[in-house]
N, CA and C atoms as a LAMMPS dump frame, in Angstrom:
ITEM: TIMESTEP
0
ITEM: NUMBER OF ATOMS
576
ITEM: BOX BOUNDS ff ff ff
-5.0000000000000000e+02 5.0000000000000000e+02
-5.0000000000000000e+02 5.0000000000000000e+02
-5.0000000000000000e+02 5.0000000000000000e+02
ITEM: ATOMS id mol type element x y z
1 1 1 N 303.568 103.99 72.992
2 1 2 C 303.249 102.836 72.182
3 1 3 C 302.469 103.331 70.961
4 2 1 N 303.132 103.339 69.843
5 2 2 C 302.573 103.89 68.608
6 2 3 C 301.266 103.202 68.231
7 3 1 N 301.195 101.876 68.412
8 3 2 C 299.968 101.157 68.055
9 3 3 C 298.774 101.627 68.882
10 4 1 N 298.996 101.965 70.135
11 4 2 C 297.913 102.479 70.974
12 4 3 C 297.49 103.867 70.5
13 5 1 N 298.462 104.715 70.184
14 5 2 C 298.125 106.044 69.675
15 5 3 C 297.292 105.941 68.401
16 6 1 N 297.687 105.046 67.505
17 6 2 C 296.93 104.86 66.26
18 6 3 C 295.514 104.369 66.533
19 7 1 N 295.38 103.463 67.484
20 7 2 C 294.06 102.924 67.83
21 7 3 C 293.184 104.017 68.453
22 8 1 N 293.766 104.857 69.289
23 8 2 C 293.016 105.963 69.884
24 8 3 C 292.547 106.923 68.789
25 9 1 N 293.429 107.255 67.863
26 9 2 C 293.04 108.148 66.759
27 9 3 C 291.912 107.55 65.925
28 10 1 N 291.987 106.26 65.675
29 10 2 C 291.016 105.577 64.826
30 10 3 C 289.678 105.356 65.531
31 11 1 N 289.735 104.939 66.805
32 11 2 C 288.518 104.509 67.488
33 11 3 C 288.078 105.408 68.639
34 12 1 N 288.961 106.282 69.117
35 12 2 C 288.619 107.139 70.245
36 12 3 C 287.734 108.304 69.837
37 13 1 N 287.008 108.825 70.815
38 13 2 C 286.141 109.98 70.589
39 13 3 C 286.379 110.989 71.69
40 14 1 N 286.559 112.244 71.291
41 14 2 C 286.721 113.325 72.259
42 14 3 C 285.338 113.848 72.61
43 15 1 N 285.021 113.845 73.903
44 15 2 C 283.737 114.338 74.394
45 15 3 C 283.949 115.634 75.162
46 16 1 N 282.905 116.44 75.318
47 16 2 C 283.039 117.684 76.101
48 16 3 C 283.585 117.401 77.496
49 17 1 N 284.362 118.356 78.021
50 17 2 C 284.939 118.215 79.355
51 17 3 C 286.248 117.456 79.368
52 18 1 N 286.937 117.404 78.227
53 18 2 C 288.22 116.695 78.12
54 18 3 C 288.103 115.211 78.452
55 19 1 N 287.011 114.609 78.016
56 19 2 C 286.803 113.177 78.19
57 19 3 C 287.217 112.488 76.896
58 20 1 N 288.036 111.468 77.006
59 20 2 C 288.43 110.658 75.862
60 20 3 C 287.735 109.312 75.994
61 21 1 N 286.833 109.044 75.068
62 21 2 C 286.059 107.798 75.099
63 21 3 C 286.766 106.753 74.249
64 22 1 N 287.185 105.667 74.889
65 22 2 C 287.851 104.55 74.206
66 22 3 C 287.143 103.244 74.552
67 23 1 N 285.84 103.353 74.692
68 23 2 C 285.07 102.196 75.126
69 23 3 C 284.927 101.127 74.05
70 24 1 N 285.36 101.42 72.826
71 24 2 C 285.265 100.416 71.767
72 24 3 C 286.386 99.375 71.845
73 25 1 N 287.4 99.614 72.7
74 25 2 C 288.477 98.624 72.801
75 25 3 C 289.083 98.485 74.186
76 26 1 N 288.88 99.453 75.099
77 26 2 C 289.616 99.418 76.362
78 26 3 C 288.743 99.218 77.59
79 27 1 N 287.598 99.877 77.652
80 27 2 C 286.889 99.813 78.923
81 27 3 C 285.371 99.648 78.839
82 28 1 N 284.882 99.121 77.755
83 28 2 C 283.484 98.686 77.682
84 28 3 C 283.443 97.419 76.829
85 29 1 N 283.806 97.566 75.568
86 29 2 C 284.104 96.41 74.723
87 29 3 C 285.626 96.293 74.758
88 30 1 N 286.125 95.094 74.997
89 30 2 C 287.563 94.945 75.204
90 30 3 C 288.182 94.131 74.076
91 31 1 N 289.18 94.721 73.443
92 31 2 C 289.96 94.035 72.415
93 31 3 C 291.037 93.236 73.151
94 32 1 N 290.761 91.968 73.42
95 32 2 C 291.641 91.176 74.276
96 32 3 C 293.009 90.922 73.651
97 33 1 N 293.072 90.806 72.347
98 33 2 C 294.382 90.611 71.712
99 33 3 C 295.232 91.867 71.834
100 34 1 N 294.614 93.021 71.663
101 34 2 C 295.355 94.271 71.835
102 34 3 C 295.715 94.479 73.305
103 35 1 N 294.826 94.042 74.206
104 35 2 C 295.109 94.118 75.637
105 35 3 C 296.386 93.338 75.954
106 36 1 N 296.551 92.176 75.316
107 36 2 C 297.762 91.376 75.524
108 36 3 C 299.005 92.111 75.026
109 37 1 N 298.878 92.841 73.918
110 37 2 C 300.02 93.615 73.419
111 37 3 C 300.411 94.722 74.397
112 38 1 N 299.405 95.408 74.941
113 38 2 C 299.694 96.452 75.935
114 38 3 C 300.317 95.834 77.191
115 39 1 N 299.784 94.697 77.614
116 39 2 C 300.328 94.025 78.797
117 39 3 C 301.792 93.648 78.596
118 40 1 N 302.116 93.15 77.415
119 40 2 C 303.51 92.786 77.12
120 40 3 C 304.42 94.01 77.2
121 41 1 N 303.916 95.159 76.774
122 41 2 C 304.714 96.39 76.86
123 41 3 C 304.94 96.78 78.316
124 42 1 N 303.919 96.644 79.151
125 42 2 C 304.109 96.931 80.577
126 42 3 C 305.131 95.988 81.199
127 43 1 N 305.064 94.725 80.846
128 43 2 C 306.034 93.76 81.372
129 43 3 C 307.442 94.169 80.96
130 44 1 N 307.61 94.618 79.72
131 44 2 C 308.925 95.088 79.259
132 44 3 C 309.368 96.324 80.05
133 45 1 N 308.456 97.269 80.248
134 45 2 C 308.795 98.518 80.95
135 45 3 C 309.161 98.296 82.418
136 46 1 N 308.594 97.265 83.021
137 46 2 C 308.867 97.005 84.439
138 46 3 C 309.745 95.766 84.644
139 47 1 N 310.444 95.372 83.575
140 47 2 C 311.349 94.221 83.659
141 47 3 C 312.394 94.478 84.748
142 48 1 N 312.661 93.475 85.536
143 48 2 C 313.657 93.598 86.59
144 48 3 C 313.08 94.071 87.913
145 49 1 N 311.866 94.569 87.898
146 49 2 C 311.218 94.956 89.155
147 49 3 C 310.66 93.696 89.809
148 50 1 N 310.799 93.623 91.083
149 50 2 C 310.253 92.477 91.809
150 50 3 C 308.788 92.77 92.086
151 51 1 N 307.907 92.152 91.328
152 51 2 C 306.463 92.379 91.455
153 51 3 C 305.82 91.058 91.861
154 52 1 N 305.055 91.075 92.946
155 52 2 C 304.341 89.857 93.308
156 52 3 C 302.821 90.039 93.307
157 53 1 N 302.327 91.263 93.034
158 53 2 C 300.895 91.501 92.882
159 53 3 C 300.684 92.705 91.972
160 54 1 N 299.552 92.666 91.257
161 54 2 C 299.1 93.8 90.466
162 54 3 C 297.848 94.329 91.143
163 55 1 N 297.773 95.645 91.309
164 55 2 C 296.644 96.283 91.979
165 55 3 C 295.966 97.253 91.027
166 56 1 N 294.641 97.245 91.035
167 56 2 C 293.863 98.211 90.26
168 56 3 C 292.593 98.544 91.023
169 57 1 N 291.757 99.337 90.39
170 57 2 C 290.491 99.734 90.989
171 57 3 C 289.371 99.327 90.048
172 58 1 N 288.233 98.91 90.613
173 58 2 C 287.129 98.539 89.734
174 58 3 C 286.611 99.761 88.983
175 59 1 N 286.138 99.65 87.825
176 59 2 C 286.045 98.425 87.073
177 59 3 C 286.913 98.458 85.821
178 60 1 N 287.162 99.65 85.296
179 60 2 C 287.843 99.736 83.988
180 60 3 C 289.287 99.258 84.001
181 61 1 N 289.939 99.244 85.136
182 61 2 C 291.324 98.801 85.188
183 61 3 C 291.495 97.297 85.277
184 62 1 N 290.41 96.579 85.536
185 62 2 C 290.529 95.142 85.794
186 62 3 C 291.046 94.371 84.583
187 63 1 N 290.545 94.678 83.401
188 63 2 C 290.947 93.902 82.211
189 63 3 C 292.446 94.015 81.947
190 64 1 N 292.977 95.227 81.933
191 64 2 C 294.41 95.39 81.656
192 64 3 C 295.234 94.838 82.814
193 65 1 N 294.758 94.982 84.039
194 65 2 C 295.486 94.436 85.182
195 65 3 C 295.578 92.917 85.084
196 66 1 N 294.504 92.275 84.67
197 66 2 C 294.519 90.811 84.521
198 66 3 C 295.487 90.375 83.426
199 67 1 N 295.509 91.111 82.326
200 67 2 C 296.421 90.772 81.231
201 67 3 C 297.881 90.892 81.68
202 68 1 N 298.188 91.961 82.416
203 68 2 C 299.56 92.158 82.916
204 68 3 C 299.912 91.067 83.926
205 69 1 N 299.014 90.817 84.861
206 69 2 C 299.282 89.825 85.909
207 69 3 C 299.48 88.428 85.323
208 70 1 N 298.715 88.108 84.283
209 70 2 C 298.859 86.789 83.653
210 70 3 C 300.273 86.624 83.111
211 71 1 N 300.795 87.657 82.444
212 71 2 C 302.153 87.578 81.895
213 71 3 C 303.212 87.543 82.998
214 72 1 N 302.945 88.255 84.094
215 72 2 C 303.884 88.262 85.218
216 72 3 C 303.749 87.025 86.104
217 73 1 N 302.647 86.284 85.898
218 73 2 C 302.343 85.098 86.709
219 73 3 C 302.174 85.446 88.19
220 74 1 N 301.42 86.538 88.427
221 74 2 C 301.113 86.984 89.786
222 74 3 C 299.611 87.269 89.87
223 75 1 N 299.067 87.333 91.087
224 75 2 C 297.632 87.631 91.216
225 75 3 C 297.314 89.116 91.025
226 76 1 N 296.042 89.361 90.72
227 76 2 C 295.493 90.718 90.656
228 76 3 C 294.647 90.934 91.903
229 77 1 N 294.779 92.107 92.482
230 77 2 C 293.886 92.541 93.553
231 77 3 C 293.221 93.806 93.043
232 78 1 N 291.888 93.858 93.137
233 78 2 C 291.254 95.112 92.739
234 78 3 C 290.479 95.701 93.898
235 79 1 N 290.594 97.011 93.994
236 79 2 C 289.91 97.754 95.048
237 79 3 C 288.462 97.962 94.652
238 80 1 N 287.598 97.871 95.628
239 80 2 C 286.175 98.057 95.405
240 80 3 C 285.77 99.468 95.823
241 81 1 N 284.725 99.954 95.165
242 81 2 C 284.225 101.297 95.462
243 81 3 C 283.129 101.295 96.518
244 82 1 N 282.673 100.107 96.89
245 82 2 C 281.663 100.006 97.944
246 82 3 C 281.912 98.742 98.759
247 83 1 N 281.568 98.809 100.019
248 83 2 C 281.642 97.635 100.886
249 83 3 C 280.448 96.748 100.559
250 84 1 N 280.689 95.47 100.348
251 84 2 C 279.606 94.548 100.011
252 84 3 C 279.611 93.383 100.986
253 85 1 N 278.596 92.542 100.879
254 85 2 C 278.472 91.433 101.818
255 85 3 C 279.589 90.407 101.685
256 86 1 N 280.249 90.363 100.52
257 86 2 C 281.324 89.38 100.358
258 86 3 C 282.693 89.931 100.758
259 87 1 N 282.733 91.133 101.293
260 87 2 C 283.973 91.717 101.82
261 87 3 C 283.716 92.046 103.283
262 88 1 N 284.549 91.483 104.166
263 88 2 C 284.337 91.782 105.585
264 88 3 C 284.776 93.209 105.876
265 89 1 N 284.59 93.626 107.078
266 89 2 C 284.885 95.015 107.425
267 89 3 C 286.354 95.244 107.765
268 90 1 N 287.194 94.217 107.679
269 90 2 C 288.613 94.353 107.972
270 90 3 C 289.334 94.756 106.683
271 91 1 N 289.26 96.052 106.37
272 91 2 C 289.753 96.556 105.095
273 91 3 C 290.641 97.778 105.3
274 92 1 N 291.468 98.034 104.283
275 92 2 C 292.133 99.32 104.165
276 92 3 C 291.215 100.163 103.294
277 93 1 N 291.089 101.456 103.603
278 93 2 C 290.242 102.31 102.78
279 93 3 C 290.883 103.677 102.613
280 94 1 N 290.494 104.329 101.531
281 94 2 C 290.979 105.678 101.251
282 94 3 C 289.986 106.373 100.317
283 95 1 N 289.833 107.691 100.449
284 95 2 C 288.942 108.407 99.523
285 95 3 C 289.65 108.692 98.201
286 96 1 N 288.909 108.574 97.101
287 96 2 C 289.434 108.873 95.764
288 96 3 C 288.394 109.681 95.005
289 97 1 N 288.836 110.732 94.349
290 97 2 C 287.947 111.51 93.48
291 97 3 C 288.1 111.011 92.048
292 98 1 N 286.988 110.691 91.401
293 98 2 C 286.996 110.243 90.011
294 98 3 C 286.761 111.425 89.093
295 99 1 N 287.751 111.723 88.247
296 99 2 C 287.612 112.803 87.261
297 99 3 C 286.493 112.468 86.277
298 100 1 N 286.476 111.224 85.794
299 100 2 C 285.501 110.807 84.783
300 100 3 C 284.071 110.888 85.3
301 101 1 N 283.862 110.419 86.528
302 101 2 C 282.5 110.383 87.071
303 101 3 C 282.155 111.618 87.898
304 102 1 N 283.146 112.452 88.184
305 102 2 C 282.893 113.682 88.925
306 102 3 C 282.358 113.45 90.329
307 103 1 N 282.848 112.404 90.982
308 103 2 C 282.389 112.128 92.336
309 103 3 C 283.492 111.468 93.148
310 104 1 N 283.263 111.412 94.452
311 104 2 C 284.216 110.795 95.363
312 104 3 C 283.772 109.376 95.711
313 105 1 N 284.759 108.498 95.86
314 105 2 C 284.525 107.125 96.291
315 105 3 C 285.418 106.849 97.487
316 106 1 N 284.942 106.025 98.399
317 106 2 C 285.793 105.523 99.461
318 106 3 C 286.17 104.106 99.06
319 107 1 N 287.344 103.936 98.437
320 107 2 C 287.725 102.63 97.917
321 107 3 C 288.327 101.777 99.022
322 108 1 N 288.105 100.471 98.871
323 108 2 C 288.525 99.541 99.914
324 108 3 C 289.212 98.328 99.303
325 109 1 N 290.067 97.729 100.103
326 109 2 C 290.67 96.448 99.756
327 109 3 C 290.819 95.657 101.058
328 110 1 N 290.51 94.391 100.995
329 110 2 C 290.591 93.533 102.167
330 110 3 C 292.033 93.424 102.654
331 111 1 N 292.198 93.475 103.952
332 111 2 C 293.525 93.313 104.542
333 111 3 C 294.094 91.921 104.296
334 112 1 N 293.232 90.979 103.87
335 112 2 C 293.692 89.625 103.557
336 112 3 C 294.537 89.574 102.289
337 113 1 N 294.437 90.597 101.442
338 113 2 C 295.033 90.504 100.107
339 113 3 C 296.25 91.388 99.864
340 114 1 N 296.576 92.271 100.792
341 114 2 C 297.785 93.101 100.671
342 114 3 C 298.467 93.135 102.025
343 115 1 N 299.79 92.907 102.01
344 115 2 C 300.521 92.917 103.268
345 115 3 C 301.946 93.409 103.105
346 116 1 N 302.683 93.434 104.186
347 116 2 C 304.031 94.013 104.197
348 116 3 C 305.033 93.353 103.255
349 117 1 N 304.807 92.115 102.858
350 117 2 C 305.75 91.433 101.969
351 117 3 C 305.497 91.711 100.488
352 118 1 N 304.467 92.483 100.187
353 118 2 C 304.073 92.676 98.79
354 118 3 C 304.824 93.821 98.106
355 119 1 N 305.171 93.542 96.856
356 119 2 C 305.767 94.541 95.958
357 119 3 C 304.778 94.666 94.806
358 120 1 N 304.115 95.818 94.745
359 120 2 C 302.908 95.959 93.937
360 120 3 C 303.105 96.887 92.757
361 121 1 N 302.642 96.42 91.598
362 121 2 C 302.54 97.242 90.405
363 121 3 C 301.086 97.673 90.299
364 122 1 N 300.854 98.976 90.304
365 122 2 C 299.509 99.515 90.105
366 122 3 C 299.29 99.653 88.603
367 123 1 N 298.143 99.192 88.127
368 123 2 C 297.812 99.259 86.704
369 123 3 C 296.419 99.862 86.564
370 124 1 N 296.269 100.801 85.617
371 124 2 C 294.954 101.398 85.385
372 124 3 C 294.829 101.83 83.934
373 125 1 N 293.607 102.082 83.514
374 125 2 C 293.37 102.462 82.126
375 125 3 C 293.715 103.919 81.854
376 126 1 N 293.394 104.83 82.786
377 126 2 C 293.626 106.262 82.577
378 126 3 C 294.326 106.89 83.763
379 127 1 N 295.057 107.964 83.479
380 127 2 C 295.638 108.83 84.5
381 127 3 C 295.326 110.257 84.077
382 128 1 N 294.591 110.974 84.913
383 128 2 C 294.254 112.375 84.638
384 128 3 C 294.879 113.252 85.724
385 129 1 N 294.162 113.434 86.806
386 129 2 C 294.688 114.296 87.875
387 129 3 C 295.473 113.525 88.933
388 130 1 N 295.503 112.215 88.839
389 130 2 C 296.335 111.402 89.726
390 130 3 C 295.676 110.957 91.014
391 131 1 N 294.422 111.343 91.233
392 131 2 C 293.763 110.992 92.499
393 131 3 C 293.648 109.485 92.699
394 132 1 N 293.291 108.753 91.656
395 132 2 C 293.144 107.296 91.799
396 132 3 C 294.482 106.651 92.155
397 133 1 N 295.542 107.043 91.44
398 133 2 C 296.856 106.453 91.735
399 133 3 C 297.333 106.823 93.135
400 134 1 N 297.13 108.072 93.537
401 134 2 C 297.522 108.476 94.889
402 134 3 C 296.76 107.667 95.93
403 135 1 N 295.461 107.45 95.687
404 135 2 C 294.661 106.663 96.615
405 135 3 C 295.112 105.218 96.687
406 136 1 N 295.395 104.622 95.524
407 136 2 C 295.871 103.236 95.517
408 136 3 C 297.222 103.123 96.216
409 137 1 N 298.1 104.09 95.973
410 137 2 C 299.402 104.088 96.655
411 137 3 C 299.211 104.231 98.168
412 138 1 N 298.228 105.031 98.576
413 138 2 C 297.931 105.191 99.995
414 138 3 C 297.5 103.855 100.607
415 139 1 N 296.667 103.098 99.897
416 139 2 C 296.248 101.783 100.394
417 139 3 C 297.443 100.838 100.541
418 140 1 N 298.322 100.865 99.544
419 140 2 C 299.524 100.015 99.596
420 140 3 C 300.381 100.403 100.805
421 141 1 N 300.558 101.704 101.022
422 141 2 C 301.345 102.175 102.169
423 141 3 C 300.704 101.778 103.496
424 142 1 N 299.379 101.886 103.57
425 142 2 C 298.68 101.488 104.798
426 142 3 C 298.905 100.009 105.105
427 143 1 N 299.075 99.209 104.078
428 143 2 C 299.312 97.772 104.255
429 143 3 C 300.769 97.466 104.583
430 144 1 N 301.632 98.483 104.504
431 144 2 C 303.047 98.26 104.736
432 144 3 C 303.75 97.658 103.541
433 145 1 N 303.068 97.618 102.409
434 145 2 C 303.644 97.058 101.179
435 145 3 C 304.381 98.157 100.421
436 146 1 N 304.973 97.787 99.276
437 146 2 C 305.754 98.732 98.474
438 146 3 C 305.152 98.865 97.08
439 147 1 N 305.019 100.114 96.627
440 147 2 C 304.613 100.378 95.248
441 147 3 C 305.868 100.34 94.381
442 148 1 N 305.914 99.399 93.441
443 148 2 C 307.034 99.282 92.517
444 148 3 C 306.923 100.339 91.42
445 149 1 N 305.689 100.629 91.019
446 149 2 C 305.44 101.614 89.983
447 149 3 C 303.993 101.553 89.558
448 150 1 N 303.685 102.343 88.519
449 150 2 C 302.327 102.388 87.982
450 150 3 C 302.381 102.301 86.466
451 151 1 N 301.59 101.402 85.911
452 151 2 C 301.461 101.25 84.473
453 151 3 C 300.111 101.781 84.04
454 152 1 N 300.121 102.756 83.157
455 152 2 C 298.9 103.44 82.719
456 152 3 C 298.749 103.286 81.217
457 153 1 N 297.565 102.919 80.775
458 153 2 C 297.34 102.818 79.329
459 153 3 C 297.383 104.199 78.694
460 154 1 N 296.543 105.122 79.172
461 154 2 C 296.446 106.45 78.569
462 154 3 C 296.554 107.511 79.654
463 155 1 N 297.521 108.384 79.508
464 155 2 C 297.71 109.504 80.428
465 155 3 C 297.291 110.791 79.742
466 156 1 N 296.568 111.618 80.457
467 156 2 C 296.23 112.95 79.963
468 156 3 C 297.336 113.889 80.436
469 157 1 N 298.321 114.094 79.553
470 157 2 C 299.494 114.88 79.904
471 157 3 C 299.203 116.344 80.151
472 158 1 N 298.069 116.823 79.675
473 158 2 C 297.698 118.226 79.882
474 158 3 C 297.114 118.448 81.272
475 159 1 N 296.908 117.369 82.025
476 159 2 C 296.548 117.474 83.431
477 159 3 C 297.796 117.111 84.223
478 160 1 N 297.849 117.474 85.475
479 160 2 C 299.114 117.391 86.209
480 160 3 C 299.334 116.113 87.002
481 161 1 N 298.454 115.143 86.905
482 161 2 C 298.57 113.941 87.724
483 161 3 C 299.863 113.172 87.549
484 162 1 N 300.229 112.904 86.304
485 162 2 C 301.452 112.149 86.04
486 162 3 C 302.69 112.868 86.534
487 163 1 N 302.752 114.167 86.269
488 163 2 C 303.917 114.94 86.717
489 163 3 C 304.025 114.968 88.234
490 164 1 N 302.892 115.149 88.923
491 164 2 C 302.909 115.176 90.396
492 164 3 C 303.45 113.862 90.958
493 165 1 N 302.981 112.759 90.408
494 165 2 C 303.41 111.455 90.915
495 165 3 C 304.879 111.192 90.62
496 166 1 N 305.33 111.567 89.437
497 166 2 C 306.752 111.392 89.095
498 166 3 C 307.635 112.254 89.989
499 167 1 N 307.189 113.479 90.285
500 167 2 C 307.958 114.359 91.177
501 167 3 C 308.056 113.777 92.585
502 168 1 N 307.049 112.987 92.992
503 168 2 C 307.08 112.333 94.307
504 168 3 C 307.931 111.07 94.298
505 169 1 N 308.469 110.714 93.126
506 169 2 C 309.36 109.561 93.04
507 169 3 C 308.719 108.274 92.555
508 170 1 N 307.45 108.309 92.169
509 170 2 C 306.817 107.091 91.669
510 170 3 C 307.226 106.86 90.22
511 171 1 N 307.559 105.626 89.906
512 171 2 C 307.837 105.258 88.519
513 171 3 C 306.487 105.096 87.82
514 172 1 N 306.168 106.015 86.91
515 172 2 C 304.919 105.977 86.159
516 172 3 C 305.261 105.784 84.689
517 173 1 N 304.754 104.701 84.114
518 173 2 C 304.969 104.402 82.696
519 173 3 C 303.619 104.397 81.991
520 174 1 N 303.44 105.338 81.065
521 174 2 C 302.192 105.439 80.312
522 174 3 C 302.441 105.035 78.87
523 175 1 N 301.549 104.221 78.324
524 175 2 C 301.725 103.733 76.96
525 175 3 C 301.41 104.799 75.918
526 176 1 N 300.52 105.721 76.241
527 176 2 C 300.204 106.854 75.363
528 176 3 C 299.926 108.053 76.25
529 177 1 N 300.529 109.18 75.903
530 177 2 C 300.301 110.412 76.661
531 177 3 C 299.667 111.437 75.736
532 178 1 N 298.414 111.786 76.034
533 178 2 C 297.678 112.773 75.254
534 178 3 C 298.097 114.161 75.737
535 179 1 N 298.618 114.962 74.816
536 179 2 C 299.025 116.332 75.152
537 179 3 C 297.886 117.331 74.968
538 180 1 N 297.012 117.044 73.989
539 180 2 C 295.962 118.014 73.684
540 180 3 C 294.816 117.301 72.966
541 181 1 N 293.59 117.702 73.326
542 181 2 C 292.402 117.248 72.618
543 181 3 C 291.614 118.501 72.234
544 182 1 N 291.138 118.537 71.002
545 182 2 C 290.406 119.713 70.538
546 182 3 C 288.92 119.39 70.394
547 183 1 N 288.112 120.438 70.358
548 183 2 C 286.664 120.266 70.237
549 183 3 C 286.261 119.563 68.95
550 184 1 N 287.107 119.66 67.924
551 184 2 C 286.774 118.988 66.66
552 184 3 C 287.292 117.545 66.619
553 185 1 N 287.739 117.025 67.768
554 185 2 C 288.113 115.616 67.859
555 185 3 C 289.561 115.298 67.573
556 186 1 N 290.391 116.311 67.38
557 186 2 C 291.817 116.062 67.125
558 186 3 C 292.535 115.731 68.436
559 187 1 N 293.462 114.781 68.347
560 187 2 C 294.218 114.343 69.527
561 187 3 C 295.696 114.444 69.186
562 188 1 N 296.451 115.12 70.052
563 188 2 C 297.897 115.216 69.9
564 188 3 C 298.56 114.431 71.028
565 189 1 N 299.59 113.673 70.671
566 189 2 C 300.301 112.847 71.646
567 189 3 C 301.687 113.404 71.921
568 190 1 N 302.172 113.17 73.129
569 190 2 C 303.553 113.498 73.479
570 190 3 C 304.459 112.505 72.788
571 191 1 N 305.506 112.989 72.098
572 191 2 C 306.444 112.054 71.464
573 191 3 C 307.081 111.159 72.526
574 192 1 N 307.248 109.882 72.158
575 192 2 C 307.847 108.946 73.126
576 192 3 C 309.124 108.364 72.577
C-alpha cells in the first residue's frame, strides 16, 4: 500500500535495535481516517474468505482490528496478556515472545469467544519474527477454529517471521514490507 509506505517515510522513526516507531498514526496516536483506508485494503485482500471473527492481541492491534471488523460486520476478539478479574479461568493460553518489548507473555482468550465454528482473520500492526502470529494461530487451533489468514499493517521483511508463516501455508497479507532500515533513518520497502 503506497500510501502507508509514504506515511511511514514521512512520520516513522527508526530507533536502535531495528525498531520502527509509528506511534504518530498507528499505535499511540491513531489516525482513524487512515486506519479506515488500511482496513478497506485488508477487506479487499481477503475478499471471498469466510470470516466471522477478527482476532488480535492487546494493545496495538486493537485499533486496526476494530476498523477491519467494522467493515466486515463481524466481532473483534482480542487476546489479553494477563489474567484479570473480568476474565474467568476457562481460557485458551499460549506463550508469545514480544520482539518490541523483549519479553515473554502468556496470552489468553476466553473459551466463550472462540470455538470450532469460527473462521478467523488475525490482524496486527507489526510482524517481525512471527511469534505473535504463531501464538494467535495456536490459540485458534486450540479452540478448534480455522485461521483464514493474517492481515499485517507493517512487516519487517528482513526478519523471517512472514516467510516462516507463508511456508507453513498461512495466507499473510502485509500492507507495507520494510526490507531495510538504516541508522540514519532511511527505510527501504519491498516492491508490491
